DOVOTOR-679509 format. One record per residue (C-alpha): x, y, z; residue in three letters. Coordinates in steps of 0.02 Angstrom, whole numbers, plus 50000, padded with zeros to 5 digits. Layout:
N
XYZALA...
***
This chain:
186
493134980850073MET491314978850081ASP491004969449919ARG488874967049945ASP488504980949864LYS486734984149810GLU486414980449623GLU486894999649520GLY487785005649684GLU489375012449659GLU490875010549800GLU492065024149819MET493755018749872ILE495075029149927LYS496855023649972LEU498435027950038ILE500035018849991ALA501395020850082LEU503265017350046ASP503885020350219LEU505695025950254SER506655033350437THR507215047550277THR506215048850152SER504435041450150THR503375043249984GLY501735041649975PHE500135042249858ALA498385044849864ILE497265034049760PHE495395038749754GLU494295023249640ASN496035017249581GLU496285034049495LYS498005044249571LEU497715058749660ARG499185065349735GLU500765058349771SER502415065549851GLY503815062949978THR503845067550162ILE505685070350201ALA506015078950363PRO507805083250435LYS508495080850608GLY509075065250704ASP508055048450658TRP506655052150821LYS506275068150749GLU506095061950561ARG504865047150620ILE503915059750720GLU503595071550575LYS503305057750449ILE502275049050582TYR501195067350580ARG501305070450399GLU500485053450360ILE499315056450513ASN498645073450425GLU498505064350254LEU497465052050313ILE496295063450409TYR496085073750256GLU495665060450131ASN495125044050239LEU494125048050386THR492905059750282SER492325043050196VAL491595027350243LYS492815013850345LYS492325001150210SER492925011650083GLU494595016350166ALA496345009150145MET498185009150200ILE499365001050091VAL501034999350144VAL502534989950065GLU503264976750208LYS504824979950278PRO506334971750184LEU507424960250291SER508884963450190LEU509094981350270GLN510354981850414ASN509984978450587GLY509894997550664ASP508955002250506THR507684989550506ILE507204991850697ILE506915011250636LYS505875005450520LEU504994992650622ALA504535009450744LYS503925018550606LEU502775003750531HIS502195001650710GLY501605020550730LEU500715019150570ILE499865001550615LEU499305010050786SER498455026050682LEU497645012950575SER497025003650742PHE496555019950818ASP495455026250657LEU494695009050629ASN495605010850458ILE496054994850368HIS497924991350343LEU498644978650214GLU500544974750178GLU501184970449998ILE503024962849974ASP504104971849874ASN504234959549724GLN502414955749731THR502064973949694TRP503494977849584LYS503104963549472LYS501324973049416HIS502334988549396ILE504094987049330ALA504704968849350GLY504974958449507ALA506964963749514LYS506594981749460ALA507744995549560SER506955009449610LYS507635021649483GLU506895008249362GLN505235007749424THR505315027349424GLN505615025749258ASP504295013349199PHE503045025749268LEU503575041149184LYS503905030949000ARG502305021349012VAL500975028249144ARG501465045849117GLY501855050249298ILE503165062049339LYS503855058749509THR505185070649607GLU505845054149705THR506105036649685THR505175035349852ASP503625043249773GLU503565030949637ALA503945016749749ASP502285022649834ALA501315024349671ILE502035007349630GLY501375001449803VAL499665007549757GLY499645001749592MET500174985149642GLY499004982249787TRP497614986249661MET498214972749521VAL498334959249675GLU496694963049751GLU495614961749579ARG496584943749537CYS496164939049700ARG494334945449682VAL494064937249516LYS494934919649578MET493664919749730GLU492284922049600LYS492694911549440TYR493754898749545ALA492674883249552PRO492274878749744VAL493654863849779LYS492554847949842ARG493134836249959VAL492574819649951ARG492764807050117LYS493374791450059SER492404776050107LYS493214762050227LYS493544747350133VAL493354732550215ARG
***
């Protein structure tokens, strides 16, 4: 992100957060940290057909929402794949993840990953289930979602924004670590 803005110049940030899955992918679109749209992509068919349909839908979301803003103001955030899944599932998910990464390269749109427990600790607790995340968003934030995948995508986006604000504050306010060279004592 471009943090060297002129005084008073407002930066528009558009973010698409994704909870990738080969059966039901959640998405959330944020503009200046406000949720604008969210939903679930859940196509039918064998795994290759589903991955293709998910890829095309995400491609369309990116074109509609991110290609009209400056590249420094557009971002895709995805949840890192969990290694706890079975081997076949993780391979299929890695293929979908690779397609999204390739799409970000092709369009020159920055892509970030966030760990499952990292974003969850800011939303409903690091060990929260998908249902607990969905319930938290409804009760505390007033956000009703149709699926747990949609709720997770919203959580991915919100969690990443919290992490990013913390990182920026730390860079701004953390004292610079000074390294002193020791002199040889004879």
